[in-house]
Every structure is written in C-alpha cells, then in structure tokens.
N, C-alpha and C positions, 0 to 999 in steps of 0.2 A: 471417798477412800480409794486409792490411787493403787493401780497394781504397778510394783517396780521390780527388776530384778539387775542386782550387779554382784559382780566378783570378778574373778581372776581366773586365767587359764594357760593351758603352753605355749598361745600364741601370745599371752601380753607380760608373762612372767617367769622367769627362768626358775628353776625346782628350787635352789635354796629360799627363794620368795616363796614357792607355793607350800613347801612344808611348814615355814611357819604360821599360814594360816589354814590349816587342814583340820578336821574336824576327826579325830576317830571317832568308830560307830558307836561305842558306848557314853561317847558323852555328848550324841546329838540329840538325845530327850532334855536332857538340862538344860542345853545351850538353846534350845527353840524355847523351853520355858521360862528363860530368864530372859530372853527378847523380846516375848510377849508383854513378862509383869512390868520389864522396863519401858511400856506404852510407847517403844518406838516402833512399833510393827503390830496390827490386830489380828494378822493370820501369817505364819512363816513357814516356811520349808527350805530346809538345806541341805543343797546336794554336793557331796564332797568325797572326791576321787583321786587317782592319784596326777589328774592331770586337770582339774579344777575343784574350786572352791565357788559355789552360787548360791547368793542368797534369794528367793523369791518372795516377796512379801505384799500386804497389801496394808498400806500404810498415810497417815495422815504427812508423815516425818521423815521422808527420805535418807534426809542428813543425819539423822538420829540414828537411825538405822543403820548407815554406812559405820558412823562412828563407833555403835556398838561393836560389829565386826572388827575394829580396829583394837578398840580396847577390851575387847574378848582375851585377844591374842597378847596385850599386854604392848603392842604398839601404837605408836600415833599413828594419826590418818595419814599424814607429812609423810612418812614411810611408806606405808603402801598404795596412797593415791595415784602415782603413774601406772600403777599395774594393774588398774582397776578398771571396768567399764562401769555403767550403769544405764539402763534400758526404761524406758516408758514403756506402756501397757502394748502396745502393736510391737514394738520392737523386742519387748520381752517375750510376747507369744510366737513372734519368730524364732528367737532366740531358741525358747523352749525344744519348740518344733525339730529345728535343725540339730540341736543335739542330739536329743531321742531319734532321731532318724540316722547317725552318725556323719552327718553331714560336717560337724565341727569337731571329729574326734581326731587325733594322732592318724589312727588307722582310719582312713575315709572308707565308711559303708560298715563298720563295726557293729555287733549287735550285742556287748556286752554293758554299755552306757545304758542303754533303756531299761534293763533289772536293776539298773545303778536307782537311775530315777522312781523307779516303783518302789523300790526299797526305803528312797527319801520319802516318800509321799506316805507310806501306811505308818514310817516311822512319826509323822506329823500328823496324822491322823491319830493314831497311839496317844501322842503327848497334847492333845486338844490344838493344836496351833494351824492346821489346815483351811478350815472354813469353807465358807460356800463360792467365793471368788476364785480360792486359789485352786478347790475342787473342780472348778468350771474348768481351768487353764489345764491342769492335768490331765482331766478325762480325755479333753480336745488335743491335748498331746500325745496321749498315748493311740489313739484312733488315726492321727495325723501319722506317727510313725508305721503303723501298719499298714496304711496306703501307701506308702513312701514302699517298703519291701516289698508287697504284693505286686506294684503297678509299674516297681522299675527293678534294674539290677544292679544298684549303685552300691550292693553287698555283695556282688560279684567278683570273684581273684582276690579278694580281701587275704592280704597275710597280717595275722596277729602278732601282738606284739610276743605272745607264746613262741608261735612257729618262727618267729625274728628271734627270740633267745636259742631257738636249737639253729637256726643258721647262721649263728655271731660261732656257736660252740665251734662247728663243723667248719669254720674259719681258720680256728687256731687249733684244733685236732682234727687228726685224721679220721678218725671214727668215734661216733659216740659207743657203739657196742662195746665199746674198749675201756669206757671211763666208770667212775664212781661217783652217783650224782646224787647231793646233798639238796634238800627241799626245806625252807626254813619257815615254819607256820604252815597251817594246814586249812588255809580262806579258800576262796572262789577262784582268786588268780591262781595262787600256788596248784590246784587242781588242775587247771586248766593248762599251766604249763606242766607238770607231770607227765598228762596226758601227752603229749607232744614229746617228748622226751622217752616214755616207754614204748611207748611204736618207733625208736629206733634199738630197743633192745639194749639197753645199756648193762653193765659188769653187775650193778648194783644201784638203789632205789633206797635213800634212807630219809626221813622226816622229821626233822627236829623241831619239835614244838612246846608250848608253854606247859599244858596238860597232854601226858602220854598218851590215856586214853583215845584222844580226838586224833593223834598223830598216827597213833597204832590202826585207825580206821581208815585214815586217807592210804597210809603204807600197804594194807594188804588190798587196796585196790589195785595196786600194782606190783602185787608180789615183793615187797620191800621189808624192811624194819623201819623202828622209830625210836627216838632218843628225847629225850626233854633239853630243853635248852641250857639249862645246867651244865650240862655234858658236852655243851659244845666244846671247848677249850682242850679236853682230852680226846676229841674225834676230830676235829676240822682236819688235822692232817691228812687222813685216809682218803680224800675227796679230791677229782680233777674239778668239778665243777656245782657251785653252790649259786642255788637261785632263793631269792629270800623277798617274803612280802608279807608285814605283818603291820599288824595296827600301835606298836610299839614307837611311843614319843622320844625317847632314847635310844643311839646307835644300841645292836646287839653287839657285834662284832667290830671291834675296835683295832689301829695298827697293830697295838703289841701282840695280841691274840694270832694275826695272821702272821706277823713275822717269827714267833714260834712253830707256825705249822710249816711257814716255807722252808726254815732250817730242817725242820723233820723230812722235809719230803726232799731233802739235799736241793731245791732248788728246782725241782720239777712244776711248771705251770700251773695254775690254780684261773681256772675261770670263774667271775664271780658277777652276778647278775642280779641287781638293786632293784626289783620294781617298786619299793616301798616310800608311800610317802605320807609323812618324814622316813628319811633315809634309814633304813636298819645296818649301813657300812660305814663306817666312819670314812669321808672323802680323802683323806688323807693315806687311807688304804692305797687308794690308784694310783700314788707316786712309789708304792714299792717295785721291784725289781720280778718279773718271774708273775706277776701277779696283772690281769687282766679283768678292768672291772666296769662294769657298764650300770648306768641307771637309765630310766624310762625316756629322759631327754637324748641318752646316746645312740637311742636305737632309731629314733625317727626315720633315718636314711632307709634303712633296710626296709619300714613296712609301705614304703613307697610304690612297692613292685605292683604293677595290675592298676597304679595309677589312672594311667592315662585313658583307658578302657572305663574304669569306672567314674571319670568326670562327666562324661556324656551322658549318665545315667543319674550324675549328679546335678546336671541342669534339668534333667526331666522332674525330680524329685523340687527343686526350686520351683519350677512352677508351682506345683501342688500343694507345697508351703505356702505362695504367695496367696493362693485361692483360698485355702484355710485360715490364713489370717484375716482376711477381706470377712469369712463368717464369723470370727471369734469379735473381731471389732466392733459387729454389729449385736453379736450377742451383749456385749461390753454396753453398748448403748443401749438397749431395750432394757437392762438391768438397771441403767442410772435413771431410767424414768419411772420404775416400779415405786421409790415414794412421792413423788406427783401422782400417780395413777391411784394409788393408796390415799394420798389426800384428798381427790377428787372424789372416791368413794365414799370417804367418810365425811364430806361434803353433802354430798349427796342423800345419804343415808340420812344426816341429821334433819335436815329439809324435810324428807320423808316423814320421817319421825312426827314432826313440830306440827306438819299436818296433819297428821293422820289421828295425832291426840285431839287437837282442834275440832276433827271431824266426831270424834267417840263423843266429846265433851255435848256436840248439839246434838246427838243420838239419842245422848242419855236424857236430856231435856224434851224432850217427843219432839225434833225436829222433823219434818218429812226426808225419808231416806234420800229420794229422788232428789230434793235441794242441797241437802249434805254433800252428796256427790257432786252435783254441778260444782259448787264451792268447791270442793274438796281439787275437782279437776282444774279449776281457773286457780286455784293458789298453787297447787302444785307446777302447772303450766309458767306463771307471773314468775316464779322464784328461781326457778331453772332457766328459760330466759332471758332473767335480768342481766347476768354478766355480759353476753354476749351482746343482745340490746343495746348497753350503756357502754361498750367499746365501739361498737359501729356506729353511734350519734355523738361521741366525742373523738378529738382529735383531728389532726390534718397530715398531709405530706405522704412521704416515701411509707413513713411507720405505719398510719391511718391504712393507705393502701396495702400492704402487708397484711395488716389485722382481717381487714374485707375479704379479701382471697382466701385467706386461712381459713375464717369463718362457713365461707362459702364450701369449701372442700370438707370440712369438718361434715359438714349438714348436707352435702350434696346439691345444693344448690344452686339455679342457674336462672338467675332473675334476667330479664328483661332489661335490656338497655333503654 
C-alpha cells in the first residue's frame, strides 16, 4: 500500500478551476465513502478549502484515485490534469507538513489551515476512511506544525485574508465607521472577517444566513442583526460593504440583483468581497459600474505585507520539516517491514510448536525428561539454524558476500579470517 497525495491549489490553478473541484463540508463523508468503496483507495482524507483541494490516500492504484476525483465532479481527467500535482510518500509528507505549518498558504504563516486539516482528519475518522497509515501521517503533521509555530516566527506580522478585506475597503471608502456592512454566511471565515470589521465600529452590521437562528447568534457577538438569504434582494441596497463566504454550490448573488441594488442606491458604490469557493457572487457582477468585486485570488497582493520578515523564519521552518520528513520516511520503512517480521515470527512459532509436540509425545511414552530436553534443544537449534547455514553454504560472488556480511551482522559474529 502506497501513500500518495494529489490535488491542486492557488499556486497551480485559478479560482475558476478550484471551485469546480471543491468539496462542500457536508459532502465529504459521502465522497470519502465512495472513494474507498470504489477500491481506488483503501484509506483517504480530503482537504478542501478556498485555496486548495487535496486527497491523501493509501492506495495501490494512484491513477484510479486521480480519475475518481475528476469523475466525482463530472470532469474528464484531461481537463484537470494540467493543474494537478501528484506526490509520493516522502513528498506527500513534506507537503502536508508545509501546508499545516502555513508555508504553502496564500498568507504565509496563517494558522487557519491547521484547523481545516484537523477538521478534514476528523471527518475521515468518522467516515471510517482514516486508517493507520494516514493517521500516522497526520499525527506527525500536527506535531511538525506545533514545532514550527513554537520554534520559528513564521506567523509573525501575518496579514490575514480577513484583515486584507478591511484594508481593501479602506482604499475605497474614507472610513469603515460610516459604512453599513453585510456578511453572508455564518461560518468560521465570516466570523473572522466580522471580527476585523467590528473593530472599526461600522455604522451597521447584518448577517444574512440560510437559517435565521445561526445568523442571529453570530450577529449578537457584534451587536448586529440578522436576516435570511431569502431576504437579500429586498435588503442588499442598504449596504456599502458585502462580504460572502458560504458553502453554496451555486451563486447566491446574481448580476440582476446587484443591478437593482445599485439603482436603488443611486449609484453609490458597493464593495463586495467573495471569499467562497465555489463563488457566491456571479463573476459578471464585477463588470458593473459602482461595484468593486474582489475574490480570494484578488487579495493575494495585500497579504504580502510582512512577507520578507517571515521568509527568513520560513527557511528555519523548512529545516525543521526536512528533518521530520526523514523521521517519517524511517517510520514508513519500519512499517513496511512489519509483514515480514510477522511472517518470521509465525514461522518460528510453527517450529517451536512442532518441536514441543514431538517432545510431549516422547514424555508420554515414558522417555527420560533429560533425553527429551536434549533432543528438543538439538531439534530447535537445527531447525532455526538451517536457513542461514544453507545460505552460507550456497551461492558465490557479490550476492553471497553480501549474505555473509548480513548474517554476521545479524548474529553479531566476528569469525576469524
């Protein structure tokens, strides 16, 4: 069974491709079960965020698992192959360590990705697709991420996507304190963004969510109010800032809805930040006058603040990761030896039982115990020494010399020349 990771991220694929291969959280258990049931993988974990979709698998058929990813989303492998990377065991471990440590994020050193990976692992565990190989990988991953955070300053001076949204807003409007802000969704990302906007004391905060109760619970944290998604068409024109991040597979805000809102606002501008993958706001909205629409890819430049200071810390983190990759590959090698060790012990046990049965029969016949023990010891010695003795007595050349050296090492022998 081989450890393989493959997927795509913001380095290899544009948003238009990433959103087509994303897995909404509620679909992950079923997708994992389907992947394992198809026998394309024995173990599987899927990490799906706004910036990446990655599959970590224990499989004998990497190509089948790769094809499953494309087929699951109704795509041909040829359509997505140019954007995909595939990593073998050592590189898969290195990649997982780097991702969890924030070294592969759009925001260098950001911490949210570690929580997202932990969520993905918990989902796989509940779905019964984690297994001992992937569990070993991710437990090591979490330990490495902890070491990187505690031993380096890779997360220092990091500007999050949430903070970047506020900075963009302040480039368009004079003061957030005068603005009415609408958040669409009530998940972790929206909560993070809302925290940054609330710190600027906007004139109004509203949360729009599919379920009103959850929206009200989040809005209450910031002294705001809540509406349902169904109410958006009648309320959108009231807001200067709209930030959206839901798990919807289809756009929530279309061009027509925004056109009507702009008309009702008498063409006062709207800042719109779409942090969802797939996108919540139709791309065509960005073509409208008086609308400033940004996606997760558009704010990449802003989050580069502090990049140089964190780059040196990232080099230190890479050193830690390289060492931990070596430890992990050693663990994999030991794990690969387990079936051979088990077979060797099983063979020794069979030899012991056969010798013991023969000895018990002799004792039952009244043979002297001393003689039976002598025969038992000789029989065990002969049986256990036969394979290495045969190997030493046959063969020639370099292979035979290697066997001689190996047996001498195994038995800690130092024969005289």
